[in-house]
N, C-alpha and C positions, 0 to 999 in steps of 0.2 A: 873157598877163596878161589880166583880165577887165574889162572895161570897163562901168561902171555905166550906168545910164539911169534915166529917172525919167518914168512914164506921168502921174502927179499925184500931188500930195501933199494927198491929204483930210483930214489933220490934221498939224498942225504938229510937224515933227520935228526942229526945230533945237534938239537936246540937246547939253549941252555932253560934253567929252571931251577930256582931256589927252592922250590916246594916239591919235595919227593912225591907227594901224594899226587900233586900237579903233572909231574913228570910220568907218573906211572899211568896216569889216566889218559895221557895224550899218547903213550906208547900203545896202549891197550885199543884206542879208537883207530890210531894209523894202521894197527896189525889186522884189525877187524875189516878196515877200508880195503886193505890190501888182499885180504882172503876174499871179501865180497866181489871186488873187481875181477879177479880170476875166475869166480863162478860166473860172473857176467859174461865173461869174454868166451867161456865154452857153452853158457846154456843165456844167451840175451833175453831170450822170451820170459824168464823166471826171476829176473833179478835187476830189470831196469829202474824199477821204484827206488831202489836204496843209490844208484848212482844218481837220480836226478833229487834225491833227498839229500846227500851229501853235498854235492854241488851247490844246491838252492841255498843251504846253511852257509857255505863260504862264501858264495859270491852273490847273492841275492837279498841277504840279511845284513843290516847294516845298525845295529842298534848304536854301536858307539857314535854315528852322527845323529843320535836324536838329542836335543837340547834338555829334556827334560831327565835323561839320564844322570847328568851331575847332580842334579838337585836331589835325586833319589838316592844317590851314593852318599850324598853330605847328609841326608835325614838318616839314613841307617849308621852312618858313622857316629851321629849324636847319640840314636839310639843305643846303640853298642857302649858308648862311653858312660850314659846313663847307668846304664845296669852293672857297669864294671865287672866284678867278680860275683855277684849275686846270683840266684835263681835263673836259670835258662841262659846264662851268660855264653855258655858252649854252643847252643843252639843259635843264639842271635849272630854269635861270630861266624859260624856255618854258613848261615843265612847272607850274611854280609859279604863274606868272601866270594860265596856263590854268584851272588849278583853282580857283584863287581867283575868277575870272570867273563860271565856271558853278556855284559854289557859294554865291554871295552875290546880295544883292538889285540888285547891279550888272546882273546879267542881265536883270533887267527892264526897263533902260532901251533894251534891243534890242528883246525878246519883247512888251512892251505894245503899241508903236507898230505892229509886225508884226502883232499879231494884231487892233489896232482896222483895220488896212487892210481885212482881213477884213469886219469888223461894217459899216463905212463903205460898203465895194463892194457887197456882197453880202448884207447882213445880212436883208434880207428873204427869201432864198433858204435861208439858216442857220435862220432862224426857222421856215418853212415846213417843213423836212425834221424840224426838233426837234417840230413839232406831231403829224407824223404817225410819229414814232419810227423814221426811217430808220436799219436798222442795215447797210446797204449798203456804208458805208465802214467798217470797221472798223481802229480804230488802238488799240494797247493803251494803258489808261486812266493816268493819273498818279495818285500816292500819295493824292491828295486825293478822287478821284472812285471811288466801289464800285460805280457801277450798271453798265450794259451798255457796250459800247464804241462804239456809235454815236450817233446825235443823239436827244436825248430833251428834254420840258420840263423834267425833273428836272435835267439836266445844265445846262440853259439857265440853270435858277435859279441853281446852283452858280458859274456864269459870272458872273453878276450880283452874286452875294455876294464872289467873290474878286477882281473889278474893285474894289468897293467898299472890301476890306480892302486892297487894292495902294494904293490912293489915299491911305489913312491912314499908310501906311509913312514914317518919316521918313529911311529909308537910300536912298530913291531920288530922283531930280533932280525938281524942281517941276514941269517940262515932263511927264516921265511920270506924277507924280502926278494933273496936270490931264486928261492923256489918258486914265486908268482913271477918273478921276470921271466923265468925259463919256461914256467908253463903258458905264459902269453905268448911266447915264439913258438912252442910245441903247437899250440892250438892253431895259430897262423899257417904253420907247415901242414898240418894235417888237412888244410882245406887245398892242398895243391895235387 
């Protein structure tokens, strides 16, 4: 069993969740991001990959915008209904729930606070790496980023834009929207 910890809560992370398993997953991921961001702040040459990977997943991947997702969710739902309580029902239910979560804006209720921790804790170091175009930490880009895989000012601008877009989404929680709006402002402020 993994015990969660909380070094600090630099953003308000009290997000609603009707699923205790989902709430626990969210808390663990945000705590891990918080811890790793502190490590990066003190040893940036060792932990930059984790920054890029978390920020990329939050701001550069947008599966909820893919028109094929709705059809796949419907197909999985029908498959689940066919199986009912029969053999493998629990597996198919878990598979369906995981796919829906990973393919919808609900995912942002986890990833936005996790990415926010990176900018709250190590924003100055992240921006410094972006200014110099640090490509030491290569992480495959999300589909919304077409540039190089490292840090850059152009990528920083995309992150600002994406936080702003996410803040306006109706599908996410009000708290996630507030965090995204605050992060768009913070990233702008770090440029000055």
